TILO-501132 format. One record per residue: residue number from 1; x, y, z of N, C-alpha, C in turn. Coordinates in steps of 0.1 Angstrom, whole numbers, plus 5000, padded with zeros to 4 digits. Example, Ala and Ser with C-alpha at 12.3 -4.5 7.8 and 13.67 -1.06 7.14 Angstrom:
BEGIN
1,5132,4943,5078,5123,4955,5078,5132,4967,5078
2,5128,4978,5071,5137,4989,5071,5129,5000,5079
//
This chain:
BEGIN
1,5008,4988,5000,5000,5000,5000,5008,5013,5000
2,5021,5012,5005,5030,5023,5005,5040,5024,4994
3,5047,5013,4991,5056,5013,4980,5059,4998,4976
4,5065,4997,4964,5069,4984,4959,5084,4985,4955
5,5091,4975,4959,5106,4974,4956,5107,4963,4946
6,5113,4966,4934,5114,4957,4923,5128,4949,4925
7,5127,4939,4933,5140,4932,4936,5145,4924,4924
8,5136,4919,4916,5140,4912,4904,5148,4920,4894
9,5143,4932,4891,5150,4941,4882,5163,4946,4888
10,5163,4948,4902,5176,4952,4909,5186,4941,4907
11,5182,4928,4909,5191,4917,4907,5196,4916,4893
12,5187,4918,4883,5192,4917,4869,5202,4928,4866
13,5199,4940,4871,5208,4951,4868,5221,4949,4875
14,5221,4942,4886,5233,4940,4894,5243,4930,4886
15,5237,4923,4877,5246,4914,4869,5252,4921,4857
16,5248,4934,4855,5253,4941,4843,5266,4949,4848
17,5277,4945,4842,5290,4951,4846,5290,4966,4843
18,5294,4974,4853,5296,4988,4851,5283,4996,4853
19,5272,4990,4855,5259,4997,4857,5259,5003,4871
20,5256,5016,4872,5254,5022,4885,5241,5019,4891
21,5241,5015,4903,5228,5011,4910,5224,5022,4920
22,5212,5027,4918,5206,5036,4928,5193,5030,4932
23,5193,5026,4945,5181,5019,4950,5168,5025,4948
24,5168,5039,4949,5155,5046,4947,5149,5043,4933
25,5158,5040,4923,5153,5037,4910,5144,5024,4909
26,5145,5016,4920,5137,5004,4920,5125,5005,4929
27,5123,5017,4934,5111,5019,4943,5100,5026,4935
28,5088,5020,4936,5077,5027,4930,5066,5028,4942
29,5062,5041,4944,5053,5043,4955,5039,5040,4951
30,5032,5034,4960,5018,5030,4958,5008,5041,4965
31,4995,5038,4964,4985,5048,4967,4988,5055,4980
32,4990,5048,4992,4991,5055,5004,5005,5063,5005
33,5015,5057,4999,5028,5063,4998,5027,5076,4990
34,5020,5075,4978,5019,5087,4970,5011,5098,4977
35,5000,5094,4985,4992,5104,4992,5001,5111,5002
36,5010,5104,5009,5018,5110,5019,5028,5119,5012
37,5034,5115,5002,5044,5123,4995,5038,5136,4989
38,5025,5135,4985,5019,5147,4979,5016,5158,4990
39,5019,5154,5003,5017,5165,5013,5030,5173,5014
40,5041,5169,5007,5053,5176,5007,5053,5186,4995
41,5062,5197,4996,5064,5205,4985,5069,5197,4973
42,5065,5201,4961,5069,5193,4949,5084,5193,4947
43,5091,5203,4952,5105,5203,4950,5112,5192,4958
44,5106,5186,4968,5111,5176,4976,5108,5162,4970
45,5098,5161,4962,5093,5148,4958,5093,5146,4943
46,5097,5155,4935,5096,5154,4920,5105,5143,4915
47,5116,5139,4922,5125,5129,4918,5120,5115,4923
48,5110,5115,4932,5105,5103,4938,5092,5098,4931
49,5084,5107,4926,5071,5104,4920,5072,5104,4905
50,5064,5095,4899,5062,5095,4884,5050,5103,4880
51,5049,5106,4867,5038,5113,4862,5025,5104,4866
52,5014,5111,4868,5011,5125,4868,5013,5133,4881
53,5021,5127,4890,5022,5132,4904,5035,5141,4906
54,5045,5139,4897,5058,5144,4901,5059,5159,4902
55,5050,5167,4895,5051,5181,4896,5038,5187,4902
56,5031,5178,4909,5018,5183,4915,5021,5191,4928
57,5013,5201,4930,5015,5210,4942,5010,5202,4954
58,5014,5207,4966,5010,5201,4979,4995,5199,4979
59,4990,5188,4983,4975,5186,4982,4971,5175,4992
60,4959,5176,4996,4952,5165,5004,4946,5155,4995
61,4948,5142,4997,4943,5132,4989,4932,5124,4996
62,4924,5117,4988,4914,5108,4994,4918,5094,4989
63,4921,5085,4998,4926,5071,4994,4915,5061,4997
64,4912,5053,4988,4902,5042,4989,4909,5028,4990
65,4907,5022,5002,4912,5008,5003,4899,4999,5003
66,4897,4993,4992,4885,4986,4990,4885,4972,4995
67,4874,4968,5002,4872,4954,5006,4884,4949,5014
68,4887,4956,5025,4898,4952,5033,4896,4939,5040
69,4883,4935,5041,4880,4922,5048,4885,4910,5039
70,4888,4913,5026,4893,4902,5018,4908,4901,5018
71,4915,4910,5025,4929,4910,5026,4933,4899,5036
72,4946,4895,5036,4951,4885,5046,4947,4889,5060
73,4945,4880,5068,4939,4883,5082,4948,4892,5090
74,4961,4891,5088,4971,4900,5096,4972,4914,5091
75,4967,4917,5079,4970,4930,5073,4965,4941,5081
76,4953,4942,5086,4948,4953,5094,4958,4956,5106
77,4962,4945,5113,4972,4947,5124,4986,4952,5119
78,4990,4946,5107,5003,4950,5102,5004,4965,5099
79,4993,4971,5094,4994,4985,5090,4987,4994,5099
80,4984,4989,5111,4976,4997,5121,4983,5010,5124
81,4995,5010,5128,5002,5022,5132,5005,5031,5119
82,5008,5024,5108,5012,5032,5096,5000,5040,5091
83,4988,5034,5092,4976,5041,5087,4972,5052,5097
84,4974,5049,5110,4970,5059,5120,4980,5071,5119
85,4993,5068,5118,5003,5079,5119,5006,5084,5105
86,5002,5077,5094,5005,5080,5080,5020,5083,5079
87,5028,5073,5083,5042,5074,5082,5047,5060,5079
88,5057,5059,5070,5063,5046,5067,5078,5047,5063
89,5085,5036,5065,5099,5035,5062,5102,5026,5050
90,5110,5031,5041,5114,5023,5030,5127,5016,5034
91,5125,5003,5037,5136,4995,5043,5148,4995,5034
92,5147,4995,5021,5158,4993,5012,5167,5006,5012
93,5161,5017,5015,5169,5030,5014,5171,5036,5028
94,5163,5031,5038,5164,5036,5051,5156,5049,5053
95,5150,5055,5043,5143,5067,5044,5129,5065,5050
96,5125,5075,5058,5112,5075,5064,5104,5087,5059
97,5091,5085,5055,5083,5095,5050,5071,5097,5059
98,5069,5108,5065,5058,5111,5074,5049,5122,5068
99,5036,5121,5071,5027,5130,5065,5028,5144,5070
100,5026,5154,5062,5024,5168,5066,5010,5170,5071
101,5008,5172,5084,4995,5172,5090,4985,5182,5084
102,4991,5192,5078,4982,5203,5072,4975,5197,5059
103,4981,5186,5054,4975,5181,5042,4971,5166,5044
104,4968,5162,5056,4966,5148,5060,4956,5142,5051
105,4959,5131,5044,4949,5124,5035,4937,5118,5043
106,4926,5117,5036,4915,5110,5042,4915,5096,5036
107,4915,5086,5045,4915,5072,5041,4902,5066,5043
108,4896,5061,5032,4883,5054,5032,4885,5039,5030
109,4880,5031,5040,4881,5017,5039,4867,5011,5037
110,4866,5001,5028,4853,4994,5027,4854,4980,5031
111,4843,4974,5035,4843,4960,5040,4829,4955,5037
112,4829,4942,5032,4816,4935,5030,4813,4927,5042
113,4821,4928,5053,4818,4921,5065,4819,4906,5063
114,4827,4901,5054,4828,4887,5052,4836,4881,5063
115,4844,4889,5070,4851,4884,5082,4853,4897,5091
116,4854,4894,5104,4855,4905,5113,4869,4911,5113
117,4870,4925,5114,4882,4932,5115,4886,4933,5130
118,4899,4934,5133,4904,4935,5147,4897,4948,5154
119,4894,4946,5167,4888,4957,5174,4897,4969,5175
120,4910,4966,5176,4920,4977,5177,4920,4985,5164
121,4917,4979,5153,4917,4986,5140,4904,4994,5139
122,4893,4987,5143,4880,4994,5142,4879,5006,5151
123,4886,5006,5162,4885,5017,5171,4891,5030,5165
124,4899,5029,5155,4905,5040,5148,4897,5045,5136
125,4885,5038,5134,4877,5041,5122,4864,5048,5126
126,4859,5056,5118,4845,5061,5119,4836,5053,5110
127,4827,5046,5116,4819,5036,5109,4807,5042,5102
128,4804,5038,5090,4792,5042,5083,4787,5031,5074
129,4774,5028,5076,4768,5017,5068,4762,5023,5055
130,4766,5018,5044,4760,5022,5031,4749,5013,5028
131,4736,5018,5028,4725,5010,5025,4724,5007,5010
132,4717,4996,5006,4716,4993,4992,4707,5004,4985
133,4710,5008,4973,4703,5019,4966,4688,5016,4965
134,4680,5026,4966,4665,5025,4964,4663,5025,4949
135,4650,5023,4945,4647,5023,4931,4651,5035,4923
136,4648,5047,4929,4652,5060,4923,4667,5061,4921
137,4674,5057,4931,4689,5058,4930,4694,5048,4920
138,4688,5036,4919,4693,5027,4909,4690,5032,4895
139,4679,5039,4893,4676,5045,4880,4686,5055,4876
140,4690,5063,4886,4701,5073,4883,4714,5066,4880
141,4717,5055,4887,4730,5048,4885,4730,5042,4871
142,4718,5036,4867,4718,5029,4854,4719,5039,4843
143,4711,5050,4843,4712,5060,4833,4725,5067,4832
144,4731,5070,4843,4744,5076,4843,4755,5067,4838
145,4754,5054,4841,4764,5044,4837,4764,5043,4821
146,4752,5044,4815,4751,5042,4801,4752,5054,4793
147,4755,5066,4799,4757,5078,4792,4767,5077,4781
148,4777,5069,4783,4788,5068,4773,4784,5059,4761
149,4772,5053,4762,4767,5045,4752,4753,5050,4747
150,4752,5061,4741,4740,5068,4738,4731,5059,4729
151,4736,5051,4720,4728,5043,4711,4721,5032,4720
152,4727,5027,4730,4721,5018,4739,4711,5025,4748
153,4715,5036,4753,4707,5043,4763,4693,5048,4757
154,4694,5052,4744,4681,5057,4738,4671,5045,4736
155,4676,5033,4736,4667,5022,4735,4660,5019,4749
156,4665,5025,4760,4659,5023,4773,4648,5034,4775
157,4636,5030,4776,4626,5039,4780,4625,5039,4795
158,4618,5049,4801,4617,5050,4816,4610,5038,4821
159,4600,5033,4814,4592,5021,4819,4600,5009,4818
160,4609,5008,4808,4618,4997,4806,4628,4995,4818
161,4634,5006,4821,4644,5006,4832,4637,5003,4845
162,4625,5010,4847,4617,5008,4859,4613,4993,4861
163,4609,4987,4850,4604,4973,4851,4616,4964,4854
164,4628,4967,4848,4640,4959,4850,4644,4960,4865
165,4644,4972,4870,4648,4974,4884,4638,4968,4894
166,4625,4969,4891,4615,4963,4900,4617,4948,4900
167,4619,4942,4888,4621,4927,4888,4634,4923,4895
168,4644,4932,4894,4657,4930,4901,4654,4930,4916
169,4646,4940,4920,4643,4941,4935,4635,4929,4939
170,4626,4924,4931,4618,4912,4935,4628,4900,4937
171,4638,4899,4928,4647,4888,4930,4655,4889,4943
172,4659,4902,4946,4667,4904,4958,4659,4901,4971
173,4646,4902,4970,4638,4899,4982,4637,4884,4985
174,4641,4876,4976,4641,4861,4978,4652,4858,4988
175,4651,4846,4994,4660,4842,5004,4672,4835,4997
176,4680,4843,4991,4692,4838,4983,4704,4838,4991
177,4713,4828,4988,4726,4827,4995,4734,4839,4991
178,4734,4844,4979,4741,4856,4975,4732,4865,4966
179,4728,4876,4972,4719,4885,4965,4727,4892,4954
180,4721,4895,4942,4728,4902,4932,4730,4917,4936
181,4740,4923,4931,4744,4937,4935,4742,4946,4923
182,4745,4959,4925,4743,4969,4914,4751,4965,4902
183,4763,4959,4904,4772,4955,4892,4764,4945,4884
184,4758,4935,4891,4751,4925,4883,4738,4931,4876
185,4732,4941,4882,4721,4947,4876,4725,4954,4863
186,4736,4961,4863,4741,4967,4851,4744,4957,4840
187,4750,4946,4844,4754,4936,4834,4741,4929,4829
188,4731,4928,4838,4719,4921,4834,4711,4929,4824
189,4710,4942,4826,4703,4951,4816,4709,4951,4803
190,4723,4951,4802,4730,4949,4790,4727,4936,4783
191,4726,4925,4791,4723,4912,4786,4709,4911,4780
192,4699,4918,4787,4685,4918,4783,4685,4924,4769
193,4692,4935,4767,4692,4942,4754,4698,4932,4743
194,4709,4926,4747,4716,4917,4737,4707,4905,4733
195,4699,4901,4743,4690,4889,4740,4676,4893,4736
196,4674,4906,4734,4661,4911,4729,4650,4906,4739
197,4653,4907,4752,4643,4904,4762,4638,4917,4768
198,4625,4917,4771,4619,4929,4776,4614,4926,4791
199,4619,4933,4801,4615,4931,4815,4601,4935,4817
200,4595,4942,4808,4581,4946,4810,4571,4935,4806
201,4576,4925,4799,4569,4913,4795,4576,4901,4798
202,4574,4895,4810,4581,4883,4815,4577,4871,4806
203,4587,4864,4802,4585,4852,4794,4594,4841,4800
204,4592,4828,4796,4601,4817,4801,4615,4819,4796
205,4617,4826,4785,4631,4828,4780,4639,4837,4790
206,4632,4845,4798,4639,4854,4807,4649,4846,4817
207,4646,4834,4819,4654,4826,4829,4668,4825,4824
208,4671,4825,4811,4684,4823,4806,4693,4835,4809
209,4687,4847,4811,4694,4859,4815,4698,4859,4829
210,4692,4851,4837,4695,4851,4852,4709,4847,4855
211,4716,4840,4846,4730,4836,4849,4739,4847,4851
212,4735,4859,4846,4743,4871,4849,4740,4877,4863
213,4728,4874,4868,4725,4879,4881,4728,4870,4892
214,4727,4857,4890,4728,4847,4900,4741,4839,4898
215,4749,4837,4909,4762,4830,4909,4762,4818,4917
216,4751,4811,4919,4750,4800,4928,4739,4790,4922
217,4742,4778,4921,4732,4769,4915,4719,4768,4922
218,4720,4767,4936,4708,4766,4944,4700,4779,4942
219,4707,4790,4942,4699,4803,4940,4693,4803,4927
220,4700,4798,4917,4695,4798,4903,4682,4790,4902
221,4681,4779,4908,4669,4771,4908,4658,4778,4915
222,4662,4785,4926,4652,4792,4934,4645,4803,4926
223,4654,4810,4918,4649,4821,4910,4641,4816,4898
224,4645,4805,4893,4638,4798,4882,4624,4795,4886
225,4622,4790,4898,4609,4786,4903,4601,4799,4906
226,4608,4810,4910,4601,4822,4912,4595,4828,4899
227,4603,4827,4888,4598,4832,4876,4586,4823,4871
228,4587,4810,4873,4576,4801,4869,4563,4805,4876
229,4565,4808,4889,4553,4812,4897,4547,4825,4892
230,4556,4834,4888,4551,4847,4883,4543,4846,4870
231,4547,4836,4862,4541,4834,4849,4529,4825,4850
232,4527,4818,4861,4515,4809,4862,4502,4817,4864
//
């Protein structure tokens, strides 16, 4: 999360006779490391950072660490002090970089709660639960996501999108092992268009599109029965 040391390239260059080795040339700073370095004046960091950051003025960054619950179990404890203090040491060069508190980055961590995070880690966090989008929010998400595909978007009428989202919500109310998410909804709407299926008119053929929404055989059979009941 702070930096990466390319030991393989360093080793290969070390075999080249007469090549001058500068350890810093094998260091590439990662998201948290870049955010900390961006709190320094650019004169101090332009030789450390690559484009587009090398000539950037001092700034506060927002860092997203996504789905930290999927990281190795020891990771939250391993980076506990580093994230709290926003300071890290590059072992290979011996240099330590600490944040300028005037530009302290904001660190956002997400978790799907697939496993519990350590209490000592959670005590340093401000907790916020993101609820699943409502119908109106999903309509906004769908229309904004397809703005880059005007030919596809113009085929979507308001009632088409509304029907698709309502059916999606009906599926989510079922007692599924893994409920479909917004990402599956977007993929499903694209699939409906490709298969010439209309969510306003449910047909037995609709079941073939559910493979985009459902990722579990038991859930698929459950949704298949749900569709059959709707059509009966």
